[in-house]
LUMVEXLUM-652131 format. One record per residue: residue number from 0; chain; x, y, z of N, C-alpha, C, O in turn. Coordinates in pm, whole numbers, always signed. Example, Ala and Ser with C-alpha at 12.3 -4.5 7.8 and 13.67 -1.06 7.14 Angstrom:
REM LUMVEXLUM-652131
[0,"A",[+1319,-569,+780],[+1230,-450,+780],[+1320,-330,+780],[+1424,-332,+846]];
[1,"A",[+1285,-225,+708],[+1367,-106,+714],[+1290,+3,+787],[+1341,+114,+804]];
This chain:
REM LUMVEXLUM-652131
[0,"A",[+1385,+861,+17788],[+1498,+930,+17670],[+1487,+902,+17576],[+1589,+915,+17509]];
[1,"A",[+1400,+862,+17526],[+1410,+883,+17325],[+1186,+1025,+17337],[+1129,+1114,+17274]];
[2,"A",[+1168,+934,+17465],[+1005,+1045,+17401],[+1097,+1236,+17461],[+1038,+1337,+17423]];
[3,"A",[+1211,+1250,+17534],[+1279,+1325,+17527],[+1209,+1376,+17467],[+1107,+1439,+17495]];
[4,"A",[+1319,+1327,+17272],[+1359,+1446,+17205],[+1161,+1479,+17187],[+1091,+1579,+17204]];
[5,"A",[+1128,+1316,+17137],[+1005,+1464,+17086],[+961,+1572,+17102],[+928,+1652,+17014]];
[6,"A",[+956,+1593,+17299],[+935,+1723,+17298],[+939,+1803,+17258],[+871,+1902,+17287]];
[7,"A",[+1006,+1796,+17188],[+1086,+1965,+17087],[+1010,+1997,+17023],[+987,+2116,+17002]];
[8,"A",[+897,+1831,+16930],[+888,+1849,+16804],[+725,+1941,+16756],[+748,+2056,+16720]];
[9,"A",[+599,+1909,+16754],[+529,+2030,+16692],[+397,+2023,+16873],[+410,+1983,+16989]];
[10,"A",[+309,+2074,+16810],[+207,+2086,+16941],[+118,+2112,+16825],[+165,+2124,+16712]];
[11,"A",[-68,+2125,+16861],[-155,+2175,+16807],[-145,+2306,+16755],[-200,+2330,+16647]];
[12,"A",[-45,+2449,+16852],[-38,+2540,+16832],[+78,+2624,+16854],[+105,+2733,+16905]];
[13,"A",[+167,+2481,+16764],[+333,+2537,+16694],[+379,+2409,+16596],[+410,+2299,+16644]];
[14,"A",[+380,+2426,+16513],[+458,+2377,+16451],[+591,+2339,+16468],[+662,+2406,+16543]];
[15,"A",[+647,+2218,+16398],[+764,+2132,+16453],[+922,+2251,+16413],[+997,+2211,+16324]];
[16,"A",[+938,+2312,+16445],[+1097,+2438,+16480],[+1042,+2557,+16553],[+1125,+2647,+16568]];
[17,"A",[+949,+2575,+16592],[+909,+2693,+16639],[+957,+2707,+16733],[+1009,+2811,+16775]];
[18,"A",[+946,+2582,+16796],[+986,+2615,+16954],[+1159,+2664,+16955],[+1213,+2747,+17029]];
[19,"A",[+1203,+2605,+16877],[+1367,+2678,+16921],[+1364,+2777,+16817],[+1478,+2823,+16823]];
[20,"A",[+1313,+2828,+16742],[+1273,+2926,+16673],[+1203,+3049,+16723],[+1202,+3163,+16676]];
[21,"A",[+1130,+2987,+16857],[+1120,+3076,+16928],[+1162,+3171,+17033],[+1125,+3285,+17061]];
[22,"A",[+1304,+3042,+17116],[+1374,+3084,+17260],[+1518,+3183,+17131],[+1603,+3272,+17140]];
[23,"A",[+1475,+3110,+17051],[+1699,+3204,+16983],[+1646,+3360,+16941],[+1733,+3439,+16902]];
[24,"A",[+1524,+3399,+16948],[+1514,+3457,+16906],[+1457,+3570,+17053],[+1464,+3692,+17038]];
[25,"A",[+1419,+3526,+17152],[+1411,+3551,+17196],[+1468,+3618,+17341],[+1420,+3675,+17439]];
[26,"A",[+1632,+3567,+17283],[+1760,+3578,+17323],[+1818,+3463,+17440],[+1916,+3481,+17512]];
[27,"A",[+1702,+3306,+17438],[+1769,+3231,+17470],[+1869,+3165,+17482],[+1948,+3176,+17388]];
[28,"A",[+1909,+3074,+17595],[+2094,+3027,+17546],[+2108,+2932,+17614],[+2210,+2959,+17678]];
[29,"A",[+2082,+2862,+17637],[+2119,+2691,+17687],[+2006,+2571,+17715],[+2003,+2486,+17803]];
[30,"A",[+1916,+2600,+17604],[+1835,+2569,+17568],[+1880,+2424,+17588],[+1908,+2392,+17473]];
[31,"A",[+1906,+2316,+17665],[+1855,+2179,+17626],[+1781,+2060,+17806],[+1769,+2122,+17912]];
[32,"A",[+1749,+1920,+17804],[+1699,+1890,+17792],[+1754,+1711,+17889],[+1806,+1630,+17812]];
[33,"A",[+1745,+1682,+17982],[+1811,+1487,+18057],[+1689,+1451,+18129],[+1616,+1516,+18203]];
[34,"A",[+1687,+1304,+18078],[+1657,+1255,+18150],[+1751,+1119,+18258],[+1857,+1062,+18233]];
[35,"A",[+1685,+1108,+18343],[+1794,+1073,+18501],[+1679,+930,+18531],[+1560,+928,+18500]];
[36,"A",[+1751,+827,+18594],[+1686,+778,+18668],[+1465,+720,+18664],[+1393,+623,+18642]];
[37,"A",[+1451,+929,+18719],[+1446,+932,+18792],[+1330,+1053,+18779],[+1235,+1063,+18856]];
[38,"A",[+1361,+1154,+18650],[+1303,+1257,+18652],[+1352,+1327,+18415],[+1434,+1273,+18341]];
[39,"A",[+1281,+1424,+18389],[+1322,+1445,+18271],[+1322,+1620,+18352],[+1248,+1674,+18435]];
[40,"A",[+1454,+1666,+18272],[+1394,+1734,+18338],[+1426,+1850,+18178],[+1465,+1786,+18081]];
[41,"A",[+1414,+1975,+18161],[+1406,+2114,+18084],[+1451,+2223,+18075],[+1379,+2298,+18141]];
[42,"A",[+1543,+2283,+18022],[+1619,+2378,+18048],[+1593,+2439,+17995],[+1584,+2403,+17878]];
[43,"A",[+1548,+2614,+18031],[+1622,+2755,+17980],[+1661,+2828,+18091],[+1620,+2848,+18205]];
[44,"A",[+1786,+2873,+17997],[+1850,+3032,+18078],[+1772,+3136,+17896],[+1794,+3103,+17779]];
[45,"A",[+1673,+3276,+17955],[+1652,+3387,+17912],[+1659,+3491,+17953],[+1685,+3495,+18073]];
[46,"A",[+1648,+3577,+17907],[+1591,+3728,+17973],[+1487,+3693,+18009],[+1410,+3602,+17979]];
[47,"A",[+1491,+3816,+18113],[+1408,+3782,+18248],[+1268,+3842,+18212],[+1191,+3805,+18301]];
[48,"A",[+1203,+3916,+18122],[+1146,+3984,+18010],[+1068,+3894,+17978],[+956,+3916,+18024]];
[49,"A",[+1077,+3770,+17902],[+1038,+3686,+17868],[+1006,+3522,+17879],[+1006,+3423,+17805]];
[50,"A",[+977,+3561,+18033],[+985,+3400,+18096],[+826,+3461,+18100],[+773,+3425,+18206]];
[51,"A",[+746,+3532,+18026],[+605,+3447,+18030],[+646,+3373,+17925],[+651,+3253,+17951]];
[52,"A",[+685,+3410,+17789],[+664,+3366,+17731],[+766,+3184,+17699],[+736,+3112,+17603]];
[53,"A",[+885,+3143,+17806],[+895,+2939,+17782],[+840,+2927,+17885],[+896,+2838,+17948]];
[54,"A",[+682,+3008,+17989],[+630,+2919,+18086],[+407,+2874,+17954],[+323,+2783,+17952]];
[55,"A",[+430,+3032,+17867],[+367,+2934,+17795],[+398,+2850,+17709],[+337,+2745,+17726]];
[56,"A",[+509,+2851,+17567],[+570,+2760,+17608],[+569,+2566,+17654],[+565,+2467,+17580]];
[57,"A",[+572,+2572,+17733],[+647,+2489,+17889],[+486,+2423,+17905],[+451,+2307,+17925]];
[58,"A",[+427,+2516,+17891],[+299,+2481,+17937],[+180,+2445,+17807],[+81,+2386,+17850]];
[59,"A",[+178,+2475,+17656],[+179,+2427,+17595],[+210,+2284,+17549],[+110,+2229,+17504]];
[60,"A",[+309,+2216,+17547],[+417,+2143,+17516],[+351,+2012,+17629],[+355,+1895,+17592]];
[61,"A",[+291,+2051,+17769],[+284,+1993,+17877],[+65,+1896,+17821],[-15,+1823,+17880]];
[62,"A",[+70,+1950,+17714],[-111,+1936,+17738],[-87,+1876,+17566],[-112,+1766,+17516]];
[63,"A",[-26,+2003,+17507],[-76,+1997,+17381],[+4,+1924,+17222],[-25,+1931,+17103]];
[64,"A",[+127,+1846,+17309],[+244,+1770,+17179],[+141,+1678,+17093],[+47,+1608,+17129]];
[65,"A",[+202,+1710,+16953],[+179,+1554,+16833],[+219,+1488,+16833],[+341,+1496,+16816]];
[66,"A",[+157,+1359,+16853],[+332,+1275,+16862],[+252,+1248,+16786],[+139,+1232,+16832]];
[67,"A",[+275,+1231,+16628],[+302,+1185,+16551],[+382,+1091,+16490],[+488,+1098,+16552]];
[68,"A",[+398,+981,+16377],[+516,+858,+16337],[+636,+947,+16258],[+749,+907,+16230]];
[69,"A",[+554,+1137,+16217],[+662,+1187,+16088],[+813,+1216,+16182],[+924,+1218,+16130]];
[70,"A",[+784,+1240,+16355],[+843,+1252,+16477],[+945,+1142,+16472],[+1062,+1147,+16434]];
[71,"A",[+875,+1041,+16521],[+936,+957,+16537],[+1067,+855,+16507],[+1167,+808,+16560]];
[72,"A",[+974,+857,+16358],[+1086,+802,+16372],[+1241,+850,+16280],[+1314,+773,+16216]];
[73,"A",[+1261,+1012,+16301],[+1316,+1003,+16296],[+1391,+1010,+16366],[+1507,+970,+16358]];
[74,"A",[+1306,+1097,+16501],[+1414,+1117,+16618],[+1465,+899,+16653],[+1517,+902,+16765]];
[75,"A",[+1466,+838,+16634],[+1467,+663,+16667],[+1594,+665,+16633],[+1688,+625,+16700]];
[76,"A",[+1595,+742,+16465],[+1772,+668,+16427],[+1895,+778,+16542],[+1999,+748,+16601]];
[77,"A",[+1836,+875,+16535],[+1917,+980,+16678],[+2003,+908,+16790],[+2123,+888,+16810]];
[78,"A",[+1807,+859,+16895],[+1840,+790,+16905],[+1893,+675,+16984],[+1890,+666,+17107]];
[79,"A",[+1959,+559,+16870],[+2008,+493,+16890],[+2111,+544,+16852],[+2180,+558,+16953]];
[80,"A",[+2196,+605,+16713],[+2269,+687,+16769],[+2411,+683,+16861],[+2519,+631,+16891]];
[81,"A",[+2263,+830,+16885],[+2322,+821,+17044],[+2367,+696,+17146],[+2462,+682,+17223]];
[82,"A",[+2227,+592,+17102],[+2338,+439,+17197],[+2365,+429,+17187],[+2438,+397,+17281]];
[83,"A",[+2437,+404,+17027],[+2605,+320,+16961],[+2701,+426,+17069],[+2765,+389,+17168]];
[84,"A",[+2690,+541,+17024],[+2787,+650,+17083],[+2841,+651,+17195],[+2955,+635,+17237]];
[85,"A",[+2708,+681,+17254],[+2791,+651,+17407],[+2765,+497,+17486],[+2753,+477,+17607]];
[86,"A",[+2763,+433,+17414],[+2723,+307,+17456],[+2801,+200,+17466],[+2875,+142,+17546]];
[87,"A",[+2730,+187,+17273],[+2799,+23,+17254],[+2941,+80,+17200],[+3018,-13,+17179]];
[88,"A",[+2996,+203,+17172],[+3135,+171,+17088],[+3274,+255,+17226],[+3390,+295,+17234]];
[89,"A",[+3168,+238,+17292],[+3176,+352,+17463],[+3218,+292,+17569],[+3142,+297,+17665]];
[90,"A",[+3373,+205,+17589],[+3421,+110,+17772],[+3373,+208,+17854],[+3340,+169,+17965]];
[91,"A",[+3357,+342,+17828],[+3290,+355,+17996],[+3173,+353,+18031],[+3139,+323,+18146]];
[92,"A",[+3058,+397,+17900],[+2874,+331,+17855],[+2903,+217,+17934],[+2876,+222,+18054]];
[93,"A",[+2967,+87,+17872],[+2952,+14,+17877],[+2956,-52,+18019],[+2871,-136,+18049]];
[94,"A",[+3069,-7,+18123],[+3136,-35,+18177],[+2984,-11,+18313],[+2967,-89,+18408]];
[95,"A",[+2875,+141,+18276],[+2828,+255,+18324],[+2685,+112,+18280],[+2663,+25,+18364]];
[96,"A",[+2634,+114,+18193],[+2590,+42,+18192],[+2597,-141,+18294],[+2531,-169,+18394]];
[97,"A",[+2656,-192,+18251],[+2679,-338,+18347],[+2661,-278,+18476],[+2546,-290,+18521]];
[98,"A",[+2750,-211,+18554],[+2771,-169,+18675],[+2588,-180,+18705],[+2553,-190,+18822]];
[99,"A",[+2522,-178,+18639],[+2367,-112,+18716],[+2317,-242,+18750],[+2280,-265,+18865]];
[100,"A",[+2311,-346,+18644],[+2218,-432,+18573],[+2317,-572,+18743],[+2270,-665,+18807]];
[101,"A",[+2467,-500,+18742],[+2519,-589,+18867],[+2441,-566,+18960],[+2365,-653,+19002]];
[102,"A",[+2445,-425,+19017],[+2323,-386,+19173],[+2277,-371,+19200],[+2258,-351,+19320]];
[103,"A",[+2196,-362,+19092],[+1971,-431,+19104],[+2007,-560,+19051],[+2090,-601,+18970]];
[104,"A",[+1900,-622,+19141],[+1853,-783,+18980],[+1662,-770,+19043],[+1597,-875,+19041]];
[105,"A",[+1603,-660,+19085],[+1461,-687,+19065],[+1445,-476,+19054],[+1332,-439,+19020]];
[106,"A",[+1496,-421,+19067],[+1428,-274,+19084],[+1443,-220,+19002],[+1564,-240,+18986]];
[107,"A",[+1406,-145,+18909],[+1398,-92,+18779],[+1534,-13,+18756],[+1578,-7,+18641]];
[108,"A",[+1614,+59,+18878],[+1739,+59,+18836],[+1853,+26,+18753],[+1948,+101,+18728]];
[109,"A",[+1835,-94,+18713],[+1896,-153,+18646],[+1836,-190,+18470],[+1859,-279,+18389]];
[110,"A",[+1754,-71,+18473],[+1752,-41,+18347],[+1817,+112,+18314],[+1813,+214,+18384]];
[111,"A",[+1882,+87,+18170],[+1958,+190,+18079],[+1827,+302,+18091],[+1710,+266,+18079]];
[112,"A",[+1873,+465,+18120],[+1732,+489,+18092],[+1804,+550,+17941],[+1728,+643,+17913]];
[113,"A",[+1880,+545,+17862],[+1819,+520,+17729],[+1746,+398,+17635],[+1689,+389,+17527]];
[114,"A",[+1788,+302,+17754],[+1718,+169,+17682],[+1811,+89,+17613],[+1926,+109,+17574]];
[115,"A",[+1703,-46,+17604],[+1838,-62,+17482],[+1800,-118,+17332],[+1681,-104,+17302]];
[116,"A",[+1910,-200,+17206],[+1848,-156,+17079],[+1726,-205,+17068],[+1650,-160,+16983]];
[117,"A",[+1689,-305,+17152],[+1569,-322,+17156],[+1444,-294,+17163],[+1338,-346,+17129]];
[118,"A",[+1499,-145,+17247],[+1331,-101,+17331],[+1329,+10,+17212],[+1224,+54,+17168]];
[119,"A",[+1459,+50,+17164],[+1447,+227,+17073],[+1332,+125,+16905],[+1233,+173,+16850]];
[120,"A",[+1407,-32,+16865],[+1326,-55,+16774],[+1103,-81,+16795],[+1018,-60,+16708]];
[121,"A",[+1089,-115,+16896],[+988,-185,+16918],[+941,-39,+16997],[+837,-23,+16934]];
[122,"A",[+948,+102,+17112],[+848,+98,+17044],[+729,+158,+16993],[+728,+118,+16877]];
[123,"A",[+681,+192,+17000],[+531,+247,+16886],[+496,+332,+16946],[+522,+361,+17063]];
[124,"A",[+381,+423,+16814],[+356,+551,+16835],[+233,+558,+16972],[+252,+649,+17053]];
[125,"A",[+124,+474,+16994],[+72,+446,+17121],[+124,+416,+17243],[+28,+428,+17319]];
[126,"A",[+257,+372,+17331],[+330,+367,+17399],[+343,+531,+17394],[+236,+588,+17408]];
[127,"A",[+478,+630,+17373],[+425,+670,+17335],[+303,+788,+17438],[+269,+834,+17547]];
[128,"A",[+278,+777,+17272],[+121,+880,+17368],[+67,+857,+17518],[+33,+946,+17596]];
[129,"A",[+67,+698,+17548],[-2,+619,+17685],[+106,+682,+17826],[+100,+683,+17949]];
[130,"A",[+218,+740,+17698],[+359,+709,+17840],[+266,+921,+17896],[+204,+951,+17997]];
[131,"A",[+310,+1017,+17759],[+239,+1094,+17756],[+150,+1144,+17842],[+150,+1212,+17945]];
[132,"A",[+70,+1088,+17766],[-66,+1151,+17893],[-77,+1100,+18072],[-129,+1130,+18180]];
[133,"A",[+11,+1004,+18008],[+6,+967,+18194],[+67,+1070,+18240],[+16,+1180,+18262]];
[134,"A",[+209,+1027,+18262],[+324,+1155,+18374],[+352,+1251,+18262],[+403,+1161,+18196]];
[135,"A",[+366,+1380,+18166],[+300,+1489,+18135],[+177,+1527,+18128],[+93,+1507,+18040]];
[136,"A",[+166,+1617,+18286],[+74,+1631,+18394],[+91,+1763,+18548],[+122,+1743,+18665]];
[137,"A",[+61,+1867,+18491],[+152,+1931,+18633],[+102,+1899,+18745],[+104,+1997,+18820]];
[138,"A",[+53,+1794,+18798],[-4,+1662,+18871],[+148,+1573,+18952],[+177,+1543,+19068]];
[139,"A",[+215,+1554,+18812],[+365,+1505,+18775],[+421,+1622,+18798],[+510,+1595,+18878]];
[140,"A",[+423,+1748,+18775],[+520,+1826,+18759],[+615,+1940,+18837],[+573,+1982,+18945]];
[141,"A",[+708,+1978,+18798],[+836,+2077,+18911],[+863,+2212,+18856],[+968,+2242,+18800]];
[142,"A",[+756,+2297,+18875],[+849,+2429,+18775],[+927,+2537,+18879],[+882,+2605,+18971]];
[143,"A",[+1095,+2522,+18813],[+1147,+2582,+18951],[+1198,+2741,+18816],[+1221,+2741,+18695]];
[144,"A",[+1197,+2852,+18920],[+1211,+2909,+18790],[+1329,+3069,+18967],[+1315,+3123,+19077]];
[145,"A",[+1421,+3052,+18851],[+1530,+3108,+18926],[+1643,+3237,+18872],[+1731,+3234,+18786]];
[146,"A",[+1606,+3327,+18947],[+1701,+3468,+18906],[+1673,+3595,+18935],[+1673,+3623,+19055]];
[147,"A",[+1642,+3703,+18836],[+1620,+3846,+18955],[+1426,+3794,+18836],[+1427,+3772,+18715]];
[148,"A",[+1332,+3792,+18903],[+1221,+3829,+18916],[+1140,+3824,+19051],[+1137,+3779,+19166]];
[149,"A",[+1066,+3918,+18939],[+934,+3815,+19129],[+888,+3740,+19201],[+818,+3658,+19142]];
[150,"A",[+895,+3720,+19347],[+860,+3538,+19323],[+687,+3631,+19355],[+682,+3673,+19240]];
[151,"A",[+625,+3658,+19386],[+457,+3692,+19427],[+422,+3750,+19245],[+302,+3777,+19246]];
[152,"A",[+463,+3771,+19137],[+410,+3778,+18995],[+423,+3633,+18928],[+335,+3577,+18863]];
[153,"A",[+502,+3603,+18947],[+553,+3498,+18905],[+548,+3367,+18948],[+590,+3265,+18894]];
[154,"A",[+472,+3392,+19092],[+402,+3288,+19086],[+276,+3295,+19026],[+234,+3205,+18953]];
[155,"A",[+220,+3387,+19049],[+99,+3441,+18914],[+60,+3390,+18806],[-37,+3333,+18756]];
[156,"A",[+188,+3436,+18777],[+249,+3407,+18619],[+202,+3216,+18603],[+83,+3201,+18574]];
[157,"A",[+238,+3157,+18610],[+257,+2994,+18685],[+47,+3018,+18639],[-41,+2965,+18572]];
[158,"A",[+62,+3095,+18702],[-103,+3042,+18787],[-170,+3003,+18666],[-206,+2892,+18629]];
[159,"A",[-182,+3150,+18598],[-205,+3198,+18496],[-221,+3112,+18423],[-338,+3096,+18388]];
[160,"A",[-68,+2971,+18338],[-30,+2894,+18225],[-131,+2737,+18255],[-190,+2650,+18191]];
[161,"A",[-102,+2774,+18393],[-129,+2626,+18419],[-177,+2574,+18565],[-158,+2468,+18625]];
[162,"A",[-271,+2733,+18607],[-384,+2583,+18664],[-516,+2562,+18627],[-584,+2524,+18723]];
[163,"A",[-560,+2571,+18552],[-661,+2545,+18492],[-622,+2426,+18392],[-702,+2394,+18305]];
[164,"A",[-495,+2358,+18404],[-469,+2229,+18285],[-509,+2133,+18360],[-537,+2161,+18476]];
[165,"A",[-523,+1992,+18314],[-601,+1918,+18392],[-516,+1852,+18448],[-402,+1889,+18418]];
[166,"A",[-524,+1746,+18536],[-446,+1632,+18582],[-456,+1495,+18528],[-553,+1424,+18504]];
[167,"A",[-336,+1479,+18516],[-344,+1314,+18479],[-363,+1159,+18626],[-297,+1155,+18730]];
[168,"A",[-442,+1079,+18593],[-444,+947,+18732],[-336,+863,+18650],[-325,+780,+18560]];
[169,"A",[-253,+953,+18760],[-83,+829,+18779],[-123,+702,+18867],[-125,+703,+18990]];
[170,"A",[-169,+547,+18751],[-116,+449,+18898],[+6,+395,+18883],[+54,+318,+18800]];
[171,"A",[+58,+465,+19008],[+210,+369,+18978],[+240,+265,+19048],[+210,+226,+19160]];
[172,"A",[+329,+211,+18932],[+367,+71,+19012],[+444,+70,+19086],[+522,+161,+19060]];
[173,"A",[+480,+6,+19192],[+614,-33,+19307],[+676,-105,+19351],[+650,-213,+19404]];
[174,"A",[+812,-27,+19325],[+963,-139,+19335],[+940,-174,+19382],[+911,-136,+19495]];
[175,"A",[+928,-338,+19312],[+962,-408,+19367],[+1080,-438,+19447],[+1188,-453,+19391]];
[176,"A",[+1067,-451,+19610],[+1208,-492,+19664],[+1358,-579,+19626],[+1384,-675,+19553]];
[177,"A",[+1406,-528,+19680],[+1558,-534,+19559],[+1660,-666,+19699],[+1708,-646,+19811]];
[178,"A",[+1652,-767,+19626],[+1744,-834,+19780],[+1843,-765,+19817],[+1900,-676,+19753]];
[179,"A",[+1874,-815,+19956],[+2038,-829,+20039],[+2084,-881,+19903],[+2045,-949,+19808]];
[180,"A",[+2255,-769,+19974],[+2319,-847,+19851],[+2405,-849,+19964],[+2411,-764,+20054]];
[181,"A",[+2483,-974,+19950],[+2514,-1073,+20027],[+2677,-1003,+19997],[+2722,-946,+20096]];
[182,"A",[+2740,-1003,+19910],[+2804,-1152,+19905],[+2877,-1038,+19745],[+2801,-1046,+19648]];
[183,"A",[+2985,-961,+19724],[+3042,-898,+19594],[+3028,-942,+19518],[+3048,-1064,+19509]];
[184,"A",[+2986,-872,+19424],[+3007,-892,+19261],[+3020,-823,+19181],[+2971,-710,+19174]];
[185,"A",[+3159,-933,+19025],[+3246,-937,+18975],[+3192,-956,+18896],[+3120,-1055,+18883]];
[186,"A",[+3218,-797,+18756],[+3197,-855,+18630],[+3370,-807,+18538],[+3413,-692,+18522]];
[187,"A",[+3434,-934,+18493],[+3559,-767,+18421],[+3475,-835,+18220],[+3453,-946,+18172]];
[188,"A",[+3457,-685,+18168],[+3416,-746,+18002],[+3603,-675,+17910],[+3656,-563,+17911]];
[189,"A",[+3650,-825,+17839],[+3751,-746,+17734],[+3693,-654,+17601],[+3633,-685,+17498]];
[190,"A",[+3731,-558,+17645],[+3667,-472,+17567],[+3881,-391,+17446],[+3993,-379,+17494]];
[191,"A",[+3853,-373,+17359],[+3961,-287,+17256],[+4017,-219,+17301],[+4030,-147,+17202]];
[192,"A",[+4069,-171,+17374],[+4144,-39,+17454],[+4258,+2,+17574],[+4262,-48,+17687]];
[193,"A",[+4344,+101,+17521],[+4435,+94,+17486],[+4535,+135,+17698],[+4642,+155,+17755]];
[194,"A",[+4317,+115,+17723],[+4359,+186,+17908],[+4304,+87,+17924],[+4266,+17,+17830]];
[195,"A",[+4279,+46,+18111],[+4259,-31,+18171],[+4132,+8,+18280],[+4156,+16,+18400]];
[196,"A",[+4022,+26,+18237],[+3919,+34,+18370],[+3859,+52,+18492],[+3910,-43,+18551]];
[197,"A",[+3793,+101,+18567],[+3748,+64,+18747],[+3672,+141,+18726],[+3695,+260,+18704]];
[198,"A",[+3511,+61,+18729],[+3419,+68,+18860],[+3381,+36,+18922],[+3298,-45,+18879]];
[199,"A",[+3380,+44,+19081],[+3233,+33,+19174],[+3164,+120,+19224],[+3192,+231,+19269]];
[200,"A",[+3054,+56,+19213],[+2962,+69,+19316],[+2964,+56,+19458],[+3036,-38,+19495]];
[201,"A",[+2914,+113,+19542],[+2879,+91,+19677],[+2647,+100,+19644],[+2589,+167,+19558]];
[202,"A",[+2606,+39,+19713],[+2493,+67,+19820],[+2447,+133,+19943],[+2438,+79,+20053]];
[203,"A",[+2414,+271,+19910],[+2408,+364,+20018],[+2310,+330,+20040],[+2262,+221,+20007]];
[204,"A",[+2211,+494,+20159],[+2097,+463,+20210],[+2022,+586,+20151],[+2080,+687,+20111]];
[205,"A",[+1855,+562,+20153],[+1820,+672,+20027],[+1781,+797,+20102],[+1827,+864,+20195]];
[206,"A",[+1712,+800,+20047],[+1779,+953,+20027],[+1665,+996,+20133],[+1620,+1098,+20081]];
[207,"A",[+1592,+975,+20252],[+1538,+1077,+20297],[+1625,+964,+20385],[+1571,+868,+20442]];
[208,"A",[+1705,+979,+20386],[+1803,+917,+20570],[+1937,+1037,+20577],[+2037,+1041,+20504]];
[209,"A",[+1917,+1088,+20640],[+2023,+1153,+20714],[+2179,+1143,+20691],[+2250,+1242,+20708]];
[210,"A",[+2230,+1021,+20652],[+2375,+990,+20643],[+2327,+993,+20501],[+2347,+887,+20442]];
[211,"A",[+2294,+1045,+20461],[+2268,+1090,+20291],[+2321,+1118,+20209],[+2392,+1074,+20118]];
[212,"A",[+2230,+1302,+20295],[+2365,+1450,+20238],[+2567,+1387,+20324],[+2669,+1388,+20256]];
[213,"A",[+2564,+1359,+20418],[+2728,+1302,+20489],[+2791,+1222,+20325],[+2876,+1269,+20250]];
[214,"A",[+2717,+1098,+20309],[+2788,+1061,+20208],[+2840,+1126,+20056],[+2955,+1101,+20022]];
[215,"A",[+2768,+1194,+19983],[+2690,+1356,+19927],[+2891,+1348,+19965],[+2989,+1277,+19945]];
[216,"A",[+2832,+1527,+20057],[+3018,+1523,+20125],[+3073,+1425,+20051],[+3102,+1428,+19932]];
[217,"A",[+3085,+1350,+20119],[+3209,+1269,+20097],[+3215,+1239,+19993],[+3328,+1214,+19949]];
[218,"A",[+3128,+1230,+19928],[+3131,+1212,+19712],[+3198,+1349,+19696],[+3308,+1325,+19646]];
[219,"A",[+3190,+1427,+19707],[+3261,+1592,+19622],[+3413,+1552,+19724],[+3506,+1582,+19649]];
[220,"A",[+3485,+1490,+19882],[+3584,+1601,+19877],[+3619,+1446,+19848],[+3685,+1429,+19950]];
[221,"A",[+3623,+1337,+19793],[+3655,+1226,+19759],[+3656,+1251,+19612],[+3756,+1270,+19543]];
[222,"A",[+3562,+1250,+19581],[+3646,+1273,+19363],[+3550,+1378,+19308],[+3490,+1340,+19208]];
[223,"A",[+3521,+1504,+19353],[+3448,+1612,+19276],[+3509,+1708,+19210],[+3481,+1828,+19198]];
[224,"A",[+3628,+1621,+19152],[+3735,+1779,+19117],[+3897,+1748,+19067],[+3948,+1636,+19077]];
[225,"A",[+3988,+1901,+18997],[+4085,+1840,+19007],[+4126,+1881,+19165],[+4244,+1875,+19199]];
[226,"A",[+4027,+1922,+19253],[+4076,+1994,+19374],[+4136,+1837,+19493],[+4248,+1809,+19536]];
[227,"A",[+3968,+1749,+19515],[+3969,+1666,+19540],[+4065,+1577,+19574],[+4171,+1604,+19517]];
[228,"A",[+4074,+1445,+19669],[+4103,+1414,+19743],[+4221,+1248,+19674],[+4327,+1198,+19712]];
[229,"A",[+4142,+1224,+19583],[+4136,+1121,+19490],[+4212,+1124,+19351],[+4226,+1051,+19253]];
[230,"A",[+4259,+1265,+19402],[+4273,+1335,+19170],[+4446,+1374,+19247],[+4566,+1362,+19224]];
[231,"A",[+4370,+1415,+19328],[+4578,+1427,+19428],[+4646,+1322,+19387],[+4711,+1312,+19283]];
[232,"A",[+4625,+1212,+19505],[+4658,+1124,+19480],[+4645,+1005,+19377],[+4724,+911,+19373]];
[233,"A",[+4538,+1020,+19299],[+4614,+939,+19184],[+4606,+986,+19009],[+4656,+920,+18918]];
[234,"A",[+4515,+1141,+18987],[+4586,+1161,+18875],[+4759,+1250,+18914],[+4867,+1226,+18859]];
[235,"A",[+4729,+1359,+19031],[+4859,+1417,+18989],[+4979,+1320,+19034],[+5083,+1306,+18970]];
[236,"A",[+4948,+1257,+19151],[+5032,+1076,+19179],[+5076,+1033,+19055],[+5184,+974,+19050]];
[237,"A",[+4996,+1055,+18930],[+5076,+1011,+18796],[+5092,+847,+18802],[+5199,+787,+18791]];
[238,"A",[+4945,+779,+18825],[+4871,+614,+18890],[+4772,+632,+18814],[+4794,+557,+18719]];
[239,"A",[+4671,+686,+18796],[+4511,+732,+18645],[+4523,+803,+18617],[+4593,+869,+18694]];
[240,"A",[+4486,+873,+18500],[+4475,+907,+18397],[+4270,+1043,+18435],[+4206,+1143,+18402]];
[241,"A",[+4277,+932,+18519],[+4112,+1107,+18578],[+4077,+978,+18651],[+4140,+873,+18644]];
[242,"A",[+3945,+1007,+18735],[+3909,+961,+18867],[+3797,+975,+18820],[+3697,+950,+18888]];
């Protein structure tokens, strides 16, 4: 997540701030990015006649990003403040961080995406440079274009900007096998908050299993919005304020 912030800084061809300026002047909306435990996504919505602009900019920062201390220092404080706001000073944030620590004992999913404060303090330029060279390459990327565009010309556009970019050597570390969970794991956090909160997590099959789709559908039926069964039963029923 820290590195995600740095991707909006300068490249060897575009000075700091020009990426945002070019997109804004082209009528872009919804410029954003997010990092999950599995991937980082960069998202822009803009007029279709500006498609080549964003394709070129994304291809540029895939290989030409300048990872410099002048960018790292201010973003370190931004991310630290984000962690304090979303996790350390948030009962819900603390609970979600804790439930992953409880659910996983060996797998990398136990680590928070944003990192711990110690991680943010210790991150150095060499760490970011190594991460960038290893993972930010066309053989580790997926490009998705949605909208009123011609598929064939769009593919040619993508190939023109990305086709000659060098692949990177990615030695993936196999995640250690998670030991079987044989009993319930419970932890109670004593936090100064006017309401009580409960988080319950269940291990489910991986995404390659047929049951995964059924469980995703069940999740939406149970808790996907104000029309869901749990919302109508618990929130509309006056038992809970949210679900």
